[in-house]
Phi, psi and omega in degrees: 000131182221149176228150179284156178298327179294320179294321178300315180295320182292316185277331184253352181086194181094169183252119186263125177246120182206168175270171180299128179091347182291340183297339182271359178299131182263138182243128180232011182204152176220141181220142178266350175250121184305325182291338180271351183291155180243163179298338178261016186241182178238138180264123178270103183267097183258164176287127178261179180287335182246329180203171181272137180301337180298337180293342182257004183296329184298332181264002181270137179278005184302150180282338182207172182226141172240132186204187176255184184295322178296320178295323180295323178296320177298317182294319179297317179299326181278356179078030182299134182246351180284161177301139179230126176255124188244132175239147174298317179234093184296319181303323182289338184251349186296323178297306177301322177297314181297318180298317179298314181297324182272003177083030179047056187296330183294339178289342183267001181225164174272117185252124180245116180257137183238124178229168185138170181284310182238154174093357183298313184294312181300315179297321180296320177296320179296315180295318178300311182295318181294316179296319178298317178296332180273004174101004180277157171258118195245139169251139182235133178228122182187195187300322183271005178122191182239141174228142173240111184052041177088350181265124182296143175230125185296131170215162186245345183239152175307309173239112184297162174301153188309312179300317179294318181298314181293325176292324175298316177301316180297319178297317179296314179302315183292339179263012173086015179294134179259329183226135176246130176246123183221140171284141179235106181279161178295326176301318182297322179289312183296326183265009173076015183292332182259010173300140180084358178275133179266089182281127174274320181221139173239135179246138176242125183270303184184178176214133174210173188297126175189158174060027177281004166279343181252315178265135182293330181216165174297325180296320177295318177302313180296311185291335174294312178295327182296343181298339177286349190237336191272144177302142178091346179283136181294343179251013181297135178282159178294326180230143180243135175232121191231126173281126183254026178288343173236167185294332178295321177296321177297314179298319181295324179299320178296319180290324184288332179103170188294342182282351183293139173273137181247153180230137181219141173237001184245017174098349179291139179303132182205166178297319177237121183236129175268128181222174174056046182286131173231138181236144175256159180302336180275003178097357178294137178239135174238136180199173177249143170249119182258124180202139175047049181061024177240157175231124180245121175286138182228139176229125175227150181254038177235124184287160173110132177299327180296333176283337169295318177297317179300316180294321180293320174301316180299317180294321176298323177295320179300316179296323183293328182263003170081024176268166180293112185294323180296314178296320178300313183295327177301327181290348181274346189298322186251017184292132173226133183243122182304124176074010177242102185045046182278117181280133180254115184295144177201166182257016186254008181058040176245132173280108183247125187225139171249131181219154184279358185311116181224024172220159190306309183295321180293320178295316178301316181293321181293318178297317178298322182299316180284327179298323180291343186263346185235159175265344183269205184274161177243128178247123181247128177243122184196171175211204177213147183287147175279161179059030179227181182316109181288330186295336183277350185296305177297331178293325177292321176299317179295319181298319179291317181295334180287334187239330185268156176270328174232126182247112179252110184266126184222186180276145175253254171244089186294339180054233186272356183275160174287117185304321183296327179294319179295313181298320181297320179297321177294316182298319179300316179298320180294315183291323178295322178296314181297320180298327181270356181227088185308329181292349181254013185292346178275358180292132178269132178241127180233134177251112185223107187294318182289116187295319178298317178296322180296319179294316179296324177296317178300317179295321181296335180272348185275138176244164176308134182093352177271173174231142172235129177239127177254114191240156170118321185250335173054245185281351187296146182250008181214160177238124185268109179241113187064234177257011185251132174262114180263136181299125179198130181226111183306317184295320180290318181294318179294317179298318180296317180296321179293319178296316181296319180296318179295320179295319178298319179295321178296320179296320179295319179296318180296322179291331180280335190300321179298323180292324180293332183273352182286000000 
Protein backbone atom coordinates (compact mmCIF):
# COMPACT_ATOMS: atom_id res chain seq x y z
CA UNK A 1 0.00 0.00 0.00
CA UNK A 2 1.44 3.37 -1.01
CA UNK A 3 0.32 7.00 -0.90
CA UNK A 4 1.83 10.02 -2.58
CA UNK A 5 3.63 12.65 -0.57
CA UNK A 6 1.06 15.16 -1.83
CA UNK A 7 -1.82 13.07 -0.44
CA UNK A 8 -0.12 12.89 2.95
CA UNK A 9 0.22 16.67 2.96
CA UNK A 10 -3.38 17.16 1.83
CA UNK A 11 -4.98 14.79 4.35
CA UNK A 12 -2.73 15.44 7.35
CA UNK A 13 -1.85 19.10 6.81
CA UNK A 14 1.61 20.56 7.09
CA UNK A 15 3.74 22.53 4.69
CA UNK A 16 5.17 20.56 1.77
CA UNK A 17 8.53 21.56 0.30
CA UNK A 18 9.48 19.80 -2.92
CA UNK A 19 10.98 20.11 -6.35
CA UNK A 20 8.93 19.96 -9.53
CA UNK A 21 7.40 16.50 -9.95
CA UNK A 22 8.20 15.37 -6.41
CA UNK A 23 4.53 15.45 -5.41
CA UNK A 24 3.99 12.11 -7.17
CA UNK A 25 6.58 10.25 -5.08
CA UNK A 26 4.88 7.28 -3.45
CA UNK A 27 5.44 6.43 0.19
CA UNK A 28 4.74 2.96 1.60
CA UNK A 29 6.79 2.99 4.81
CA UNK A 30 7.64 5.32 7.70
CA UNK A 31 10.46 5.13 10.26
CA UNK A 32 11.42 7.25 13.26
CA UNK A 33 14.97 5.91 13.10
CA UNK A 34 16.84 7.01 9.99
CA UNK A 35 18.70 3.71 9.77
CA UNK A 36 15.38 1.83 9.64
CA UNK A 37 13.99 3.90 6.76
CA UNK A 38 13.57 2.38 3.29
CA UNK A 39 13.96 3.88 -0.18
CA UNK A 40 10.17 3.74 -0.56
CA UNK A 41 9.63 5.34 2.85
CA UNK A 42 9.63 8.61 4.74
CA UNK A 43 11.95 9.40 7.62
CA UNK A 44 10.28 11.06 10.64
CA UNK A 45 12.94 13.43 11.99
CA UNK A 46 11.76 14.32 15.49
CA UNK A 47 13.40 16.33 18.25
CA UNK A 48 15.41 14.03 20.53
CA UNK A 49 16.62 14.49 24.08
CA UNK A 50 20.18 15.20 22.91
CA UNK A 51 19.89 16.33 19.28
CA UNK A 52 17.43 16.74 16.44
CA UNK A 53 16.71 13.73 14.26
CA UNK A 54 17.09 15.92 11.18
CA UNK A 55 20.85 15.81 11.72
CA UNK A 56 20.78 12.14 10.75
CA UNK A 57 18.69 12.54 7.61
CA UNK A 58 21.74 12.60 5.35
CA UNK A 59 22.52 8.94 6.06
CA UNK A 60 18.92 7.79 5.66
CA UNK A 61 17.86 6.13 2.38
CA UNK A 62 14.30 7.46 2.75
CA UNK A 63 12.61 9.02 -0.28
CA UNK A 64 11.25 11.93 1.78
CA UNK A 65 11.41 13.49 5.25
CA UNK A 66 8.75 14.68 7.67
CA UNK A 67 9.89 17.03 10.43
CA UNK A 68 9.18 20.23 12.37
CA UNK A 69 10.33 23.78 11.66
CA UNK A 70 13.55 23.40 13.60
CA UNK A 71 14.30 20.22 11.71
CA UNK A 72 13.59 21.91 8.38
CA UNK A 73 16.18 24.60 9.16
CA UNK A 74 18.74 21.84 9.84
CA UNK A 75 17.84 20.19 6.53
CA UNK A 76 18.11 23.42 4.55
CA UNK A 77 21.53 24.13 6.03
CA UNK A 78 22.63 20.63 5.02
CA UNK A 79 21.42 21.20 1.44
CA UNK A 80 18.64 18.59 1.57
CA UNK A 81 16.98 18.07 -1.85
CA UNK A 82 14.36 15.40 -1.04
CA UNK A 83 10.71 16.34 -0.41
CA UNK A 84 10.18 17.61 3.13
CA UNK A 85 6.82 17.79 4.92
CA UNK A 86 6.89 20.25 7.83
CA UNK A 87 4.54 20.45 10.83
CA UNK A 88 4.53 22.96 13.67
CA UNK A 89 4.03 20.03 16.08
CA UNK A 90 5.31 16.85 14.47
CA UNK A 91 4.44 14.63 17.46
CA UNK A 92 0.79 15.66 17.17
CA UNK A 93 0.68 14.66 13.49
CA UNK A 94 3.02 11.67 13.38
CA UNK A 95 0.30 9.19 14.34
CA UNK A 96 -2.18 10.24 11.64
CA UNK A 97 0.62 10.35 9.04
CA UNK A 98 1.78 6.85 10.03
CA UNK A 99 -1.79 5.54 10.02
CA UNK A 100 -2.42 6.90 6.52
CA UNK A 101 0.79 5.37 5.14
CA UNK A 102 -0.09 1.98 6.68
CA UNK A 103 -3.66 2.07 5.36
CA UNK A 104 -5.44 2.93 8.65
CA UNK A 105 -5.09 -0.64 9.95
CA UNK A 106 -6.67 -0.02 13.37
CA UNK A 107 -9.99 0.68 11.64
CA UNK A 108 -10.10 -2.96 10.48
CA UNK A 109 -9.87 -4.40 14.02
CA UNK A 110 -11.49 -3.87 17.40
CA UNK A 111 -8.96 -1.91 19.47
CA UNK A 112 -9.16 -1.89 23.28
CA UNK A 113 -6.86 0.59 25.05
CA UNK A 114 -6.07 0.28 28.76
CA UNK A 115 -4.68 3.16 30.81
CA UNK A 116 -4.13 3.93 34.50
CA UNK A 117 -1.23 3.86 36.94
CA UNK A 118 -1.46 0.22 38.00
CA UNK A 119 -3.09 -2.86 36.55
CA UNK A 120 -2.65 -2.17 32.84
CA UNK A 121 -0.57 -5.26 32.16
CA UNK A 122 -2.68 -7.63 34.24
CA UNK A 123 -5.91 -6.33 32.71
CA UNK A 124 -4.47 -6.63 29.21
CA UNK A 125 -3.54 -10.27 29.86
CA UNK A 126 -7.02 -10.92 31.18
CA UNK A 127 -8.67 -9.35 28.14
CA UNK A 128 -6.36 -11.26 25.80
CA UNK A 129 -7.07 -14.60 27.52
CA UNK A 130 -10.81 -13.99 27.70
CA UNK A 131 -11.14 -12.90 24.08
CA UNK A 132 -9.10 -15.89 22.92
CA UNK A 133 -11.38 -18.21 24.92
CA UNK A 134 -14.37 -16.55 23.27
CA UNK A 135 -12.98 -17.31 19.79
CA UNK A 136 -11.24 -14.04 18.86
CA UNK A 137 -7.79 -13.76 17.24
CA UNK A 138 -5.96 -11.35 19.53
CA UNK A 139 -3.00 -9.01 19.28
CA UNK A 140 -1.41 -7.75 22.51
CA UNK A 141 0.83 -4.70 22.94
CA UNK A 142 2.23 -3.80 26.34
CA UNK A 143 4.95 -3.65 28.97
CA UNK A 144 5.95 -7.29 28.69
CA UNK A 145 6.09 -7.18 24.89
CA UNK A 146 3.87 -7.81 21.89
CA UNK A 147 2.06 -10.98 20.84
CA UNK A 148 0.15 -11.77 17.68
CA UNK A 149 -2.22 -14.69 18.22
CA UNK A 150 0.02 -15.83 21.07
CA UNK A 151 3.31 -15.53 19.17
CA UNK A 152 5.82 -13.04 20.67
CA UNK A 153 7.00 -10.09 18.58
CA UNK A 154 9.96 -8.01 19.91
CA UNK A 155 9.17 -4.42 20.98
CA UNK A 156 10.95 -2.06 23.39
CA UNK A 157 8.29 0.33 24.73
CA UNK A 158 5.00 -0.18 26.58
CA UNK A 159 3.37 1.75 23.75
CA UNK A 160 5.65 1.88 20.67
CA UNK A 161 6.32 5.07 18.71
CA UNK A 162 3.59 5.87 16.19
CA UNK A 163 5.35 4.51 13.05
CA UNK A 164 6.18 1.22 14.80
CA UNK A 165 2.72 1.00 16.33
CA UNK A 166 0.92 1.50 13.02
CA UNK A 167 3.15 -1.08 11.31
CA UNK A 168 2.33 -3.51 14.13
CA UNK A 169 -1.35 -2.88 13.51
CA UNK A 170 -0.87 -3.54 9.80
CA UNK A 171 1.01 -6.76 10.57
CA UNK A 172 -1.77 -7.86 12.93
CA UNK A 173 -4.47 -7.03 10.40
CA UNK A 174 -2.68 -8.99 7.68
CA UNK A 175 -2.39 -12.01 10.02
CA UNK A 176 -6.11 -12.09 10.71
CA UNK A 177 -6.22 -10.42 14.12
CA UNK A 178 -9.76 -9.43 15.05
CA UNK A 179 -9.10 -7.70 18.40
CA UNK A 180 -6.11 -5.69 19.65
CA UNK A 181 -5.51 -5.18 23.38
CA UNK A 182 -2.96 -2.51 24.21
CA UNK A 183 -1.59 -0.71 27.22
CA UNK A 184 -1.61 3.06 26.77
CA UNK A 185 0.87 4.94 28.92
CA UNK A 186 0.62 8.65 29.70
CA UNK A 187 3.93 9.12 27.86
CA UNK A 188 2.37 7.56 24.77
CA UNK A 189 -0.55 9.97 24.85
CA UNK A 190 1.56 13.04 25.60
CA UNK A 191 4.14 12.19 22.91
CA UNK A 192 1.55 11.44 20.24
CA UNK A 193 2.33 7.73 19.90
CA UNK A 194 -1.37 6.78 19.80
CA UNK A 195 -2.40 9.52 17.40
CA UNK A 196 -4.26 8.02 14.48
CA UNK A 197 -5.41 4.95 16.47
CA UNK A 198 -9.10 4.15 16.11
CA UNK A 199 -9.94 3.10 19.68
CA UNK A 200 -13.18 1.19 20.09
CA UNK A 201 -12.99 0.90 23.88
CA UNK A 202 -10.85 2.63 26.52
CA UNK A 203 -10.44 1.23 30.05
CA UNK A 204 -9.29 3.20 33.10
CA UNK A 205 -7.90 1.23 36.06
CA UNK A 206 -6.84 3.78 38.70
CA UNK A 207 -4.48 6.67 39.33
CA UNK A 208 -1.79 7.21 41.96
CA UNK A 209 1.51 9.06 42.14
CA UNK A 210 3.94 8.11 39.41
CA UNK A 211 5.85 9.71 36.53
CA UNK A 212 6.10 13.11 38.20
CA UNK A 213 9.54 13.31 36.62
CA UNK A 214 7.65 13.62 33.31
CA UNK A 215 4.37 15.28 34.33
CA UNK A 216 4.63 18.53 36.31
CA UNK A 217 1.61 17.71 38.50
CA UNK A 218 -0.81 14.90 39.28
CA UNK A 219 -3.50 16.93 37.53
CA UNK A 220 -1.45 17.01 34.33
CA UNK A 221 -0.87 13.26 34.66
CA UNK A 222 -4.62 12.72 35.08
CA UNK A 223 -5.72 14.98 32.23
CA UNK A 224 -3.20 13.35 29.89
CA UNK A 225 -4.76 9.94 30.50
CA UNK A 226 -8.24 11.49 30.31
CA UNK A 227 -7.68 12.24 26.61
CA UNK A 228 -8.73 8.65 25.85
CA UNK A 229 -12.15 9.42 27.34
CA UNK A 230 -13.12 13.08 27.03
CA UNK A 231 -15.28 14.55 24.24
CA UNK A 232 -13.33 16.47 21.62
CA UNK A 233 -10.08 14.57 22.06
CA UNK A 234 -8.65 13.20 18.78
CA UNK A 235 -7.80 9.88 20.51
CA UNK A 236 -11.08 9.47 22.37
CA UNK A 237 -12.45 5.93 22.23
CA UNK A 238 -15.98 5.18 21.05
CA UNK A 239 -16.78 3.58 24.43
CA UNK A 240 -15.41 4.35 27.90
CA UNK A 241 -15.14 1.93 30.83
CA UNK A 242 -13.95 3.48 34.08
CA UNK A 243 -13.20 1.93 37.47
CA UNK A 244 -14.58 4.27 40.13
CA UNK A 245 -12.84 2.66 43.11
CA UNK A 246 -10.76 5.84 43.51
CA UNK A 247 -11.66 9.53 43.32
CA UNK A 248 -9.78 9.94 40.02
CA UNK A 249 -12.11 7.43 38.41
CA UNK A 250 -15.13 9.32 39.74
CA UNK A 251 -13.73 12.58 38.32
CA UNK A 252 -12.99 10.95 34.99
CA UNK A 253 -16.56 9.64 34.76
CA UNK A 254 -17.84 13.20 35.02
CA UNK A 255 -15.50 14.32 32.25
CA UNK A 256 -16.29 11.35 30.00
CA UNK A 257 -20.02 11.98 30.12
CA UNK A 258 -23.16 9.96 30.92
CA UNK A 259 -22.50 7.27 28.31
CA UNK A 260 -19.45 5.99 30.23
CA UNK A 261 -19.65 2.49 31.71
CA UNK A 262 -18.55 2.30 35.35
CA UNK A 263 -16.94 -0.52 37.35
CA UNK A 264 -16.91 -0.86 41.15
CA UNK A 265 -15.54 -3.38 43.64
CA UNK A 266 -16.06 -1.34 46.83
CA UNK A 267 -19.84 -1.08 46.90
CA UNK A 268 -20.38 2.13 44.95
CA UNK A 269 -23.25 1.87 42.45
CA UNK A 270 -21.85 1.10 39.01
CA UNK A 271 -22.74 -0.52 35.68
CA UNK A 272 -20.57 -3.53 36.60
CA UNK A 273 -20.22 -4.36 40.29
CA UNK A 274 -18.05 -7.07 41.86
CA UNK A 275 -19.62 -8.58 44.99
CA UNK A 276 -19.49 -11.67 47.23
CA UNK A 277 -15.71 -11.91 47.19
CA UNK A 278 -14.16 -15.03 48.72
CA UNK A 279 -10.40 -15.69 48.91
CA UNK A 280 -8.38 -18.85 49.51
CA UNK A 281 -4.92 -18.99 51.17
CA UNK A 282 -3.30 -19.72 47.79
CA UNK A 283 -4.58 -16.41 46.41
CA UNK A 284 -7.59 -17.77 44.52
CA UNK A 285 -10.49 -15.29 44.36
CA UNK A 286 -14.15 -16.08 43.73
CA UNK A 287 -16.71 -13.36 43.19
CA UNK A 288 -19.78 -12.27 41.26
CA UNK A 289 -19.97 -9.58 38.62
CA UNK A 290 -23.42 -7.99 38.55
CA UNK A 291 -24.45 -6.16 35.39
CA UNK A 292 -27.64 -5.50 33.42
CA UNK A 293 -29.70 -7.73 35.73
CA UNK A 294 -27.20 -10.56 35.22
CA UNK A 295 -24.80 -12.29 37.58
CA UNK A 296 -21.56 -13.81 36.32
CA UNK A 297 -19.49 -16.11 38.54
CA UNK A 298 -15.76 -15.44 38.28
CA UNK A 299 -12.70 -17.41 39.43
CA UNK A 300 -9.13 -16.10 39.21
CA UNK A 301 -5.90 -17.46 40.67
CA UNK A 302 -4.25 -14.07 41.29
CA UNK A 303 -4.44 -12.57 44.80
CA UNK A 304 -5.55 -9.04 45.62
CA UNK A 305 -8.76 -7.04 45.58
CA UNK A 306 -7.21 -4.86 42.88
CA UNK A 307 -7.11 -7.92 40.61
CA UNK A 308 -10.83 -8.37 41.20
CA UNK A 309 -11.16 -4.83 39.83
CA UNK A 310 -8.93 -5.70 36.87
CA UNK A 311 -11.01 -8.78 36.08
CA UNK A 312 -14.26 -6.84 36.36
CA UNK A 313 -12.91 -4.22 33.97
CA UNK A 314 -11.97 -6.99 31.55
CA UNK A 315 -15.46 -8.49 31.72
CA UNK A 316 -16.99 -5.07 31.10
CA UNK A 317 -14.76 -4.78 28.02
CA UNK A 318 -15.98 -8.16 26.80
CA UNK A 319 -19.58 -7.01 27.09
CA UNK A 320 -18.73 -3.74 25.31
CA UNK A 321 -17.28 -5.50 22.26
CA UNK A 322 -20.08 -8.04 22.09
CA UNK A 323 -18.33 -11.34 22.82
CA UNK A 324 -19.82 -14.18 24.87
CA UNK A 325 -19.21 -13.09 28.48
CA UNK A 326 -19.48 -16.62 29.88
CA UNK A 327 -16.89 -17.97 27.45
CA UNK A 328 -14.72 -14.92 28.11
CA UNK A 329 -14.86 -15.46 31.88
CA UNK A 330 -13.81 -19.10 31.50
CA UNK A 331 -10.60 -17.81 29.94
CA UNK A 332 -9.71 -15.97 33.16
CA UNK A 333 -9.43 -19.09 35.33
CA UNK A 334 -5.87 -20.00 34.47
CA UNK A 335 -4.47 -16.53 33.82
CA UNK A 336 -0.94 -15.90 35.10
CA UNK A 337 0.90 -12.66 34.45
CA UNK A 338 4.72 -12.56 34.63
CA UNK A 339 5.80 -10.38 37.55
CA UNK A 340 2.27 -9.40 38.53
CA UNK A 341 1.42 -11.00 41.89
CA UNK A 342 3.34 -13.98 40.52
CA UNK A 343 3.38 -16.79 43.06
CA UNK A 344 6.68 -18.63 43.47
CA UNK A 345 6.19 -22.28 44.39
CA UNK A 346 8.12 -23.62 47.37
CA UNK A 347 8.08 -26.44 49.90
CA UNK A 348 8.35 -24.22 52.98
CA UNK A 349 4.70 -23.19 53.34
CA UNK A 350 5.66 -19.59 52.60
CA UNK A 351 3.55 -17.38 50.33
CA UNK A 352 6.24 -15.99 48.02
CA UNK A 353 5.23 -13.38 45.46
CA UNK A 354 6.98 -11.24 42.84
CA UNK A 355 5.20 -8.08 41.77
CA UNK A 356 5.94 -5.07 39.57
CA UNK A 357 4.68 -2.59 42.20
CA UNK A 358 7.03 0.39 41.95
CA UNK A 359 4.87 3.24 43.21
CA UNK A 360 3.44 3.89 46.68
CA UNK A 361 -0.20 2.93 46.14
CA UNK A 362 0.71 -0.20 44.19
CA UNK A 363 3.20 -1.30 46.85
CA UNK A 364 0.65 -0.72 49.59
CA UNK A 365 -1.98 -2.73 47.70
CA UNK A 366 0.42 -5.59 46.93
CA UNK A 367 1.50 -5.88 50.57
CA UNK A 368 -2.12 -5.86 51.70
CA UNK A 369 -2.96 -8.55 49.17
CA UNK A 370 -0.43 -11.00 50.60
CA UNK A 371 -1.18 -9.93 54.19
CA UNK A 372 -4.83 -10.90 53.67
CA UNK A 373 -3.77 -14.41 52.62
CA UNK A 374 -1.53 -15.41 55.54
CA UNK A 375 -1.73 -15.64 59.31
CA UNK A 376 1.98 -14.99 59.78
CA UNK A 377 4.29 -12.07 59.13
CA UNK A 378 4.84 -10.16 55.90
CA UNK A 379 8.36 -9.44 54.62
CA UNK A 380 8.67 -6.83 51.87
CA UNK A 381 11.78 -6.47 49.70
CA UNK A 382 11.79 -3.48 47.35
CA UNK A 383 13.58 -0.34 46.17
CA UNK A 384 12.99 2.59 43.83
CA UNK A 385 14.32 3.43 40.40
CA UNK A 386 16.97 6.08 39.84
CA UNK A 387 16.47 9.13 37.59
CA UNK A 388 12.74 9.00 38.28
CA UNK A 389 10.19 10.74 40.53
CA UNK A 390 12.09 11.46 43.77
CA UNK A 391 8.96 12.40 45.68
CA UNK A 392 7.55 8.90 45.74
CA UNK A 393 10.57 7.34 47.50
CA UNK A 394 9.69 8.27 51.12
CA UNK A 395 6.07 7.51 50.28
CA UNK A 396 7.07 3.98 49.29
CA UNK A 397 8.93 3.58 52.56
CA UNK A 398 5.84 4.70 54.44
CA UNK A 399 3.60 2.37 52.43
CA UNK A 400 5.81 -0.61 53.28
CA UNK A 401 6.08 0.32 56.97
CA UNK A 402 2.31 0.61 57.16
CA UNK A 403 1.71 -2.99 56.07
CA UNK A 404 4.81 -5.17 56.33
CA UNK A 405 6.42 -6.57 59.48
CA UNK A 406 9.92 -6.56 57.98
CA UNK A 407 10.92 -3.91 55.43
CA UNK A 408 14.06 -4.71 53.45
CA UNK A 409 15.09 -1.72 51.32
CA UNK A 410 17.34 -2.59 48.40
CA UNK A 411 18.38 -1.39 44.96
CA UNK A 412 15.97 -1.43 42.02
CA UNK A 413 17.34 0.14 38.81
CA UNK A 414 19.55 2.92 40.21
CA UNK A 415 20.57 4.07 36.73
CA UNK A 416 22.90 7.10 37.05
CA UNK A 417 22.08 7.87 40.70
CA UNK A 418 23.98 6.83 43.80
CA UNK A 419 22.03 3.75 45.04
CA UNK A 420 22.59 4.53 48.71
CA UNK A 421 20.94 7.94 48.29
CA UNK A 422 17.81 6.33 46.87
CA UNK A 423 17.67 3.74 49.65
CA UNK A 424 18.14 6.42 52.31
CA UNK A 425 15.16 8.42 51.03
CA UNK A 426 12.99 5.31 51.27
CA UNK A 427 14.34 4.52 54.74
CA UNK A 428 13.57 8.04 55.97
CA UNK A 429 9.96 7.69 54.82
CA UNK A 430 9.60 4.34 56.56
CA UNK A 431 11.06 5.60 59.84
CA UNK A 432 8.99 8.77 59.79
CA UNK A 433 5.85 6.68 59.32
CA UNK A 434 6.76 4.44 62.24
CA UNK A 435 7.54 7.46 64.44
CA UNK A 436 4.08 8.81 63.79
CA UNK A 437 2.31 5.49 64.32
CA UNK A 438 3.24 3.94 67.68
CA UNK A 439 1.45 0.71 66.80
CA UNK A 440 4.04 0.10 64.06
CA UNK A 441 7.15 0.46 66.21
CA UNK A 442 7.82 -3.26 66.01
CA UNK A 443 8.45 -3.07 62.26
CA UNK A 444 11.98 -4.14 61.34
CA UNK A 445 13.78 -1.99 58.77
CA UNK A 446 16.85 -3.28 56.94
CA UNK A 447 18.91 -1.39 54.35
CA UNK A 448 20.65 -3.88 52.03
CA UNK A 449 21.99 -2.64 48.70
CA UNK A 450 22.67 -5.96 46.97
CA UNK A 451 19.27 -7.04 45.63
CA UNK A 452 20.12 -10.73 45.51
CA UNK A 453 21.42 -10.61 49.09
CA UNK A 454 18.31 -8.69 50.16
CA UNK A 455 16.03 -11.36 48.70
CA UNK A 456 18.00 -14.14 50.38
CA UNK A 457 17.88 -12.22 53.67
CA UNK A 458 14.10 -11.90 53.35
CA UNK A 459 13.75 -15.63 52.76
CA UNK A 460 15.98 -16.39 55.76
CA UNK A 461 13.61 -14.40 57.97
CA UNK A 462 10.46 -16.15 56.67
CA UNK A 463 8.84 -18.97 58.61
CA UNK A 464 6.01 -21.33 57.58
CA UNK A 465 2.80 -19.31 57.35
CA UNK A 466 4.64 -16.06 56.50
CA UNK A 467 4.62 -14.15 53.22
CA UNK A 468 7.50 -12.55 51.34
CA UNK A 469 6.87 -10.12 48.52
CA UNK A 470 9.65 -8.92 46.23
CA UNK A 471 8.41 -5.78 44.51
CA UNK A 472 9.49 -3.26 41.92
CA UNK A 473 10.94 -5.13 38.96
CA UNK A 474 8.35 -7.79 38.25
CA UNK A 475 8.91 -9.32 34.82
CA UNK A 476 12.22 -7.53 34.16
CA UNK A 477 15.28 -9.69 33.48
CA UNK A 478 17.93 -7.05 34.09
CA UNK A 479 19.03 -4.41 36.58
CA UNK A 480 20.19 -1.06 35.18
CA UNK A 481 23.22 0.23 37.09
CA UNK A 482 24.81 3.25 35.44
CA UNK A 483 24.84 2.43 31.74
CA UNK A 484 25.14 -1.30 32.34
CA UNK A 485 22.29 -3.80 32.38
CA UNK A 486 23.14 -6.64 34.74
CA UNK A 487 21.26 -9.90 34.37
CA UNK A 488 18.75 -10.17 37.22
CA UNK A 489 15.36 -11.84 37.52
CA UNK A 490 13.45 -11.47 40.81
CA UNK A 491 11.42 -14.63 40.25
CA UNK A 492 14.53 -16.77 39.58
CA UNK A 493 16.49 -15.33 42.51
CA UNK A 494 13.54 -15.74 44.89
CA UNK A 495 12.90 -19.31 43.71
CA UNK A 496 16.59 -20.17 44.15
CA UNK A 497 16.68 -18.65 47.63
CA UNK A 498 13.59 -20.63 48.64
CA UNK A 499 15.11 -23.89 47.33
CA UNK A 500 18.37 -23.25 49.18
CA UNK A 501 16.52 -22.46 52.40
CA UNK A 502 14.45 -25.65 52.11
CA UNK A 503 17.63 -27.68 51.46
CA UNK A 504 19.33 -26.14 54.50
CA UNK A 505 16.33 -27.03 56.63
CA UNK A 506 16.43 -30.60 55.31
CA UNK A 507 20.14 -30.81 56.19
CA UNK A 508 19.43 -29.56 59.71
CA UNK A 509 16.66 -32.11 60.12
CA UNK A 510 18.92 -34.89 58.85
CA UNK A 511 21.63 -33.82 61.27
CA UNK A 512 19.18 -33.88 64.17
CA UNK A 513 17.67 -37.26 63.34
CA UNK A 514 20.42 -39.47 64.86
CA UNK A 515 20.10 -37.62 68.14
CA UNK A 516 16.34 -38.01 68.05
CA UNK A 517 16.80 -41.75 67.53
CA UNK A 518 19.21 -42.20 70.42
